[in-house]
C-alpha positions as CSV (number, residue, x, y, z in Angstrom):
1,M,-0.3,-0.3,-0.2
2,V,2.6,2.4,0.6
3,W,4.8,2.1,-3.0
4,G,0.5,3.4,-4.1
5,W,0.9,6.2,-2.3
6,D,4.2,6.4,-3.2
7,C,3.3,6.5,-7.0
8,I,-0.1,8.5,-6.6
9,R,2.9,11.5,-5.0
10,V,4.7,11.3,-7.9
11,A,2.2,11.3,-10.4
12,A,0.5,14.6,-8.9
13,C,3.9,16.3,-8.7
14,A,4.0,15.4,-12.6
15,F,0.8,16.8,-13.5
16,G,1.6,19.8,-11.5
17,F,4.5,20.9,-13.7
18,A,3.3,19.8,-16.7
19,C,0.5,22.1,-16.1
20,G,3.0,24.0,-14.4
21,G,4.8,24.4,-18.7
22,I,1.7,24.3,-19.8
23,M,0.5,28.4,-18.6
24,H,4.2,29.2,-19.3
25,L,3.6,28.2,-22.8
26,L,0.7,29.9,-23.1
27,A,1.4,32.6,-20.4
28,D,4.7,33.6,-23.0
29,W,2.7,33.5,-26.5
30,L,0.9,36.4,-25.9
31,N,3.6,38.3,-25.4
32,P,5.9,39.6,-28.6
33,L,9.6,37.1,-27.8
34,G,6.8,34.4,-27.8
35,V,7.9,31.1,-27.3
36,P,10.5,29.0,-28.6
37,W,9.3,26.0,-31.6
38,I,11.5,23.5,-33.2
39,A,13.6,26.5,-35.9
40,S,12.2,28.9,-34.5
41,R,9.8,31.4,-32.0
42,H,6.2,31.8,-32.5
43,S,4.4,34.7,-31.0
44,L,1.0,36.4,-31.0
45,N,2.3,40.1,-30.4
46,L,-1.0,40.5,-28.7
47,W,0.0,42.9,-25.7
48,P,3.8,43.3,-24.5
49,S,5.6,41.7,-21.8
50,G,4.8,42.4,-18.3
51,N,1.3,44.2,-19.7
52,C,-1.7,41.7,-18.7
53,D,-0.3,38.6,-17.8
54,L,-3.6,39.6,-14.9
55,I,-5.7,38.3,-17.4
56,V,-4.1,34.6,-17.9
57,V,-3.3,34.0,-14.5
58,G,-6.7,34.9,-13.7
59,L,-8.6,32.8,-16.5
60,A,-6.7,29.5,-14.9
61,W,-8.1,29.6,-11.4
62,V,-11.2,30.4,-13.1
63,A,-10.8,27.1,-15.6
64,A,-9.2,25.4,-12.5
65,L,-12.3,26.3,-10.2
66,C,-14.6,24.9,-13.0
67,V,-13.0,21.6,-13.0
68,A,-12.3,21.1,-9.0
69,D,-16.0,21.6,-9.0
70,Q,-16.7,20.0,-12.0
71,V,-14.8,17.3,-10.7
72,W,-15.2,17.0,-6.4
73,F,-18.7,18.7,-6.6
74,H,-20.1,17.2,-9.7
75,F,-20.6,21.2,-10.6
76,A,-23.1,21.3,-7.6
77,H,-21.5,25.5,-7.3
78,G,-21.8,25.9,-11.4
79,R,-25.4,25.6,-10.8
80,I,-26.4,27.6,-8.3
81,L,-24.6,30.5,-10.3
82,L,-25.5,29.6,-13.4
83,D,-29.2,30.0,-11.8
84,A,-27.9,32.9,-9.9
85,L,-27.6,34.1,-13.9
86,R,-30.3,32.8,-15.0
87,A,-33.1,34.8,-12.7
88,P,-34.8,37.6,-13.1
89,H,-34.0,40.8,-11.6
90,A,-36.4,43.0,-9.9
């Protein structure tokens, strides 16, 4: 049983490392310097470096909260939010 928990810890660390790498790529892809690909760099050149990084971080938190709500709470909090948004306001 100890070996099983160690594998889960290693898998969690590897998953976190992979998610961090993907976030790093997404955040840098929007900057003018871009990300290095096989032959050259590629950039969407949407804004200067460091100006709108909070948008990317905020969207990542929203996505993480949605995934956590779906996995652990079966979208209970999302349904409450959607019901509140759909309710007619007086």
